N, C-alpha and C positions, 0 to 999 in steps of 0.2 A: 532064818528059820521060817518055814511056812506051815501053818496049821489049817486044817479044813474040818468042818462039821456041818452036815446038811448043806444049806445054802450059804453058810458063813465061811469066810476065809480071813486069815490074819497073817501078816508078814512082820517078823521081829528082826531088828538089827542089833547086834551086840554093841555097836558104837552108840553109846548113850543109853543102852538098854531100852531102845525106843521101838514102839509099834509104828511102822511107817504106812501100814495099810490095814484097814478093817472094813471089809466089804460084805454086804448082804445081797444075795442074788445078783452079784455083779455090780452093785451100786456102792461106791466108795463113801464111807461115813466121815473120813478124816481129811483135813486139809493137807495137801502135799507138803513135805518138809521143805521149808525155805532156807532156814539156817538152824543153828543149835537151839534157838528159843522158839521159833515159829514153825508149827506143823507137827503132824503125827500125834503121838501120845507117849509121854515119858514120865518116869518116876522123879520125884523131888525128895532129896535127902542129902545131908542131914538137916537141912532147913528148907522150908517151903515158902515161896514168895520172896519179898524183898527183905534184906537186912540194911537198915538205914545207913547210907553213906559207906557201906562196907565195914562198919565198925561193930564188932561183937564184944559186948561187955559181959564177960563171964570169967570170974576169978582172974582179972586182968583184962586189958584191952588187946584185942586181936584184929588185925587188918585183913580183910578178905578181898580178893580180886573184884574189881568193878566191872562185871560182865554185862551190866546194863547201866552205864554211868548216869547219875552219880551213885548208884546203888549196886550191891551184890544181889543176885536173884536166883532162886530155884535150886540152890544147893550145888553140889559138885558132881554127883554121879551121872547126870545127864550129859556130861562132857567127857566121860571116861569109857574105856573099853571093858565090857562085861565078859566073863568067861563062864562056860557051862560047868556045872557041878551037880551031877545027877539030874534030878528034876528041877533044880534051881539054876538061876544065873546069879553070879556074885561079882563084887567089885570092892576094892579098897576105897575108903573115903577120899584118899589122895592127899598130896602135899598142900593143896589150897585150903584144907580144913585143919585147924591147929591141934586136933585131937585124933589119935589113932582109932580106927574101927573099920567095920565093913558093912555093906548093904547086900541083901539077898532079895530076889524077887522070883515069883513063880506065876506062870500064866496057864490058865486052863480054858480052852475053847469048847463050848457045847453048841448044839444047833440053835439054842435060843438065848445064849448069853456068853460073855467072856468074863472071867474073874481073875483079878490080880491080887497077889499077896506080897507085901513089902515089909522087910525087917531091917532095922539097923541094930547092930550089936556093937557095944562100946568096949574099947580096950583101955579106956581111961575115962574118968568122970567128965561128962559133957552134956550140954543142952541139945535136945533133938526135936525137930518137927519134920514130919514126913507127909507125903501125899502124891497125887498124880496130876498131870497137866494134859488133858485131852484138847485138841483143836478140832472141833466138829466142823465139817464142811457146810457152811451156811446154817440154816435152821433157826429155830426160835426157842428160847428158854422158857420152860414152865417152872416157876418156883414161887413159894410162899414164905418170904422172909419174916422172921419174928423180930430180929434185931440186926443192926449193921454196925460195923466198926467205923468210926469217924476217921477220915483221912485228913492230914494237915497239908501245909503248903509243899511238903516234900512228896506228897502222894502216898504216904505210908501211914498205916493206922497208928493212932496215938494211945490206944488202949481203951478209949471211951466207947461204950456201946450206946447207940442211939436208935430211935425208930427208923425203919427202912424208908429210903427215898425212892422216887421214881427213877427208872433207868433213862438212858443207857448207863451201864455199870462197868466199873473196874474196881470191885469192892468185895469185902469179906463179910459173910452173913452167917447167922444162925437161922436154920430153916425149920418151919413147922412140920414138914414132911419131905421125903426124898424128892429131888427135882427130876425133870425130864427134859428132853430136847425133841422138838418136832422137826423132822427132816423129810421133805417131799411127801407129806401125808403119813409118814410112819412115826410112831412114838417110840423113842429110845429112852428107856427108864434107867435111872442111875441110883445106886445105893452104896453105902459105905458105913463102916463103924467109925469113921472120922467125924469129929464134932463140928467142923467148920467147912464152909464152902465159899470159894472165890468164884464170882461170876464176872466174865468179861464179854460184853456184847457190843463193842464200839466199832467193829469192822463189818462191812457189808457181806464179806465172804466167809466169815467164821464166827463161832461162839465157843467160849471156853467155860466149862463148869468143873471146878477143881476141888475135889475133897482133900482136906488137910487136917492133920491132928491138932493144929493150932493156927492162929492168924499169922499173917506176914509180920516179920520182926518179932516173933514170939520170944526168942531168947532175951532180947533187950526189954521186953515188956513183962518179963517174969511169968510167961505163959507157955513156955516150952516144957517138955518132959525132961527131967534131969535123970540121966542114966549113970549109975556107978559102973566101974570097970567090971566087965563080965555080964552086965545086964543088957536087955534088948527091948525094943519097941516094935510091935507088929500091928499093921492095919491092913484092911482089905477094901477092894473097890470092885463093884460089879456093874457091868453095862448089859442091859437086857433088851430084847426086842420081841 
């Protein structure tokens, strides 16, 4: 699916529910897709970031596929085929997630922004964390962290919030104000009703600024949203220029 508005264009692929191109006046903002994890911009659900060692401790122990060994990462829906349903795209959470449910997303492109809305609807009681993973092509992050989640030897937050450290980062933060990315002299503003932001700026060719409804490993830290059967969680993400 291709969308255009003014000088902005967007290309959406149903495989993974991924935006593979977001260009302004012909200049690409996103890193080309390298594999299922690296490149483009994709939704994360029903968990965002890592699940430590792929073990989900929620009303029993559940083993998740280790798609970034030794951990599970970024949910299940970025690996599945989405289908069109009116103005939305939808997908089942799939057999790799132990609880039945679905995800829906909607994309709206305007001449000065693109807005994403993501919903997970539970068909059984489950923990849920959702978000988005954009890979911006180069650029520099502008962010004012208030607190940072401490990572342990597994590279996963242990639930303790500490004063922010100096970058480069692969960390989860609470921010004082919405972040931005500077790309070739243009300011790309980011905003969301998500409470957490993961910032990754350890590559020379890309930066990631990921809004999430909770930190990585949130279900095991008791920081995920618990949905009862029939309930849903919705968040939005806006990229402006």
